[in-house]
C-alpha positions in Angstrom: 10.5 -37.3 -197.1 12.9 -38.2 -194.3 13.9 -41.6 -193.4 12.5 -41.8 -189.9 15.2 -44.5 -188.9 17.9 -41.8 -189.4 16.2 -39.5 -186.8 17.4 -39.5 -183.4 16.4 -37.4 -180.1 18.4 -37.9 -177.1 19.6 -36.1 -174.0 22.6 -33.8 -174.8 26.0 -34.6 -173.3 28.9 -32.5 -172.3 30.4 -32.9 -175.9 27.2 -31.4 -177.3 27.5 -28.3 -175.3 29.6 -26.1 -177.9 27.5 -27.5 -180.8 24.2 -26.3 -179.1 25.5 -23.0 -178.3 26.7 -22.5 -182.0 23.2 -23.7 -182.9 21.6 -21.5 -180.6 23.0 -18.5 -182.6 21.1 -19.4 -185.7 17.9 -20.2 -183.4 18.2 -16.7 -182.0 18.7 -15.1 -185.6 15.5 -16.7 -186.8 13.6 -15.6 -183.8 15.1 -11.9 -184.0 12.7 -11.7 -187.1 9.7 -11.7 -184.7 10.8 -9.5 -181.8 12.8 -6.3 -180.9 14.2 -7.9 -177.8 16.9 -9.8 -179.6 19.9 -8.0 -181.3 23.7 -9.0 -181.6 26.4 -7.7 -179.4 29.6 -5.7 -180.2 30.9 -9.1 -181.6 28.2 -9.7 -183.7 26.7 -12.5 -181.5 23.4 -13.0 -179.8 24.1 -13.2 -176.1 22.0 -15.6 -174.3 23.2 -18.2 -171.6 20.3 -20.7 -172.1 22.6 -23.4 -172.8 24.8 -23.0 -169.8 21.9 -23.1 -167.5 20.5 -26.2 -169.1 23.5 -27.8 -168.3 23.7 -26.6 -164.5 20.2 -27.6 -163.5 18.8 -31.1 -163.3 15.4 -30.0 -164.0 16.2 -28.5 -167.2 17.0 -30.9 -169.9 18.9 -30.0 -173.3 18.0 -32.3 -176.0 19.7 -32.9 -179.4 18.0 -33.6 -182.8 20.1 -35.7 -184.9 19.5 -36.7 -188.5 21.9 -39.3 -190.2 24.2 -38.8 -187.2 24.5 -35.2 -187.6 23.1 -32.7 -185.1 20.7 -30.6 -186.7 18.8 -28.9 -183.8 17.7 -29.0 -180.3 15.0 -29.0 -177.9 15.4 -27.2 -174.4 12.9 -29.0 -172.0 12.1 -27.5 -168.5 10.5 -29.7 -165.6 9.3 -28.2 -162.2 10.1 -26.1 -160.8 10.8 -24.3 -164.0 7.4 -24.8 -165.5 4.1 -22.9 -165.5 1.9 -24.2 -162.7 0.1 -27.3 -163.5 2.7 -28.4 -166.2 5.3 -31.1 -166.2 7.2 -30.1 -169.0 7.8 -26.6 -170.5 9.2 -26.6 -174.3 11.3 -23.5 -173.9 13.1 -23.7 -177.3 12.6 -26.0 -180.3 14.9 -25.6 -183.1 15.8 -27.4 -186.6 18.3 -25.8 -189.0 16.3 -24.5 -192.1 17.9 -27.1 -194.4 16.0 -29.8 -192.5 12.7 -28.0 -192.1 9.5 -28.7 -194.2 10.2 -32.5 -194.5 8.7 -33.9 -191.6 11.6 -34.0 -189.1 10.0 -31.7 -186.6 6.9 -33.8 -186.4 8.6 -37.0 -186.1 11.0 -35.3 -183.2 7.8 -33.9 -181.4 6.2 -37.2 -181.5 9.2 -39.0 -180.1 9.5 -36.2 -177.4 5.7 -36.8 -176.4 6.2 -40.7 -176.7 9.1 -40.6 -174.5 7.7 -38.1 -171.9 4.2 -38.3 -170.9 2.6 -35.5 -169.1 1.1 -32.0 -169.1 2.8 -29.6 -171.5 2.9 -26.0 -172.0 4.9 -24.1 -175.0 4.7 -20.5 -176.3 5.5 -18.9 -179.7 5.8 -15.2 -180.4 2.7 -14.1 -181.8 4.3 -12.9 -185.0 6.0 -16.2 -185.9 3.2 -17.6 -187.7 5.2 -20.4 -189.1 5.8 -21.7 -185.6 2.3 -21.2 -184.4 1.1 -23.1 -187.7 3.8 -26.1 -187.1 2.7 -26.4 -183.5 -1.0 -26.6 -184.3 -0.6 -29.1 -187.0 1.6 -31.4 -184.7 -1.0 -31.0 -181.8 -3.7 -31.6 -184.4 -2.0 -34.6 -186.3 -1.4 -36.3 -182.6 -4.9 -35.9 -181.4 -4.1 -33.5 -178.6 -6.8 -31.3 -177.2 -5.1 -28.1 -176.1 -5.8 -24.8 -174.3 -4.7 -21.6 -176.2 -4.4 -18.1 -174.8 -2.5 -15.1 -175.8 -0.1 -13.9 -173.1 2.7 -11.3 -172.5 6.3 -12.5 -172.0 8.1 -9.6 -171.1 7.5 -7.2 -173.7 6.3 -10.0 -176.5 3.0 -11.0 -177.1 2.9 -15.0 -177.4 0.5 -17.4 -177.9 0.6 -20.1 -175.1 -0.6 -23.7 -175.6 -1.1 -26.2 -172.7 -1.9 -30.0 -173.4 -1.5 -33.4 -172.0 0.3 -36.2 -173.6 
């Protein structure tokens, strides 16, 4: 089990940008297992500009997950006008390096997020990503959040959408 005192969730700074871009490569690699829509370019990198956009728009919030003062993950959080109708927040991306998974870190971070930012949330997981779906169902259940869930299409991808209020 992880020492909760060593876990920190904070808004990313300019000096975190390159770290987040690098971590995003691992995140996209993990997601590529569940969709045909992610592949590497001729340089062997996943092309995605999410991190840049999150630094350009005030309504998009890049968050850093630290454990023992090391950046081990991130959350990309959207607020209106970049949310689904009726949502105050959309969890676009939630990533923790594999080394730190399965030890309760994600649950602690999610709880910290919800404690710091009350409101209506929406989030989606790729329908084939049963690990993520299971994780979020446990988090929502353990925190006592009632949620609505439905299958939706995101481009060519089948996803599971949850909406809930904190």
